[in-house]
C-alpha positions, 0 to 999 in steps of 0.5 A, a space after each residue: 568507548 573502551 575496547 570491551 564495549 566495542 567488542 560487545 557492540 560488534 558481537 551484538 551487531 553480528 548476532 542480530 544480522 545473522 538472526 535477520 539473515 536466517 529469518 529471511 533465508 528460511 522462507 518456505 515455498 508455502 510462504 511465498 505462495 501465500 504472499 503471492 496470493 495475498 498480493 493478488 488479492 490486495 491488487 484486485 481490491 485496490 483496482 476495485 477501489 480505484 474504479 469506485 473512486 472514478 465512478 464517484 468523481 464522475 458522479 460529483 462532476 456530473 452533478 456540478 455540471 448539471 446544476 450549472 446547466 440548470 442555473 443557466 437554463 433558469 437565466 434564459 427563461 
């Protein structure tokens, strides 16, 4: 790599770094409030989905144990 290419590469890295720094530094409070609201909504949705999964697991396990109980009851008759 010759010195000219190295200088161009360093300048490009610095420019890209500054662009990212300015993008994240200039966030408005509205952006933060919107992000917080979106996070709260998503957390609520995840909690609802977890509750639904627990219910579905309980139903699936209950059916299996009920079926096993019915089979055992048939064997006792």
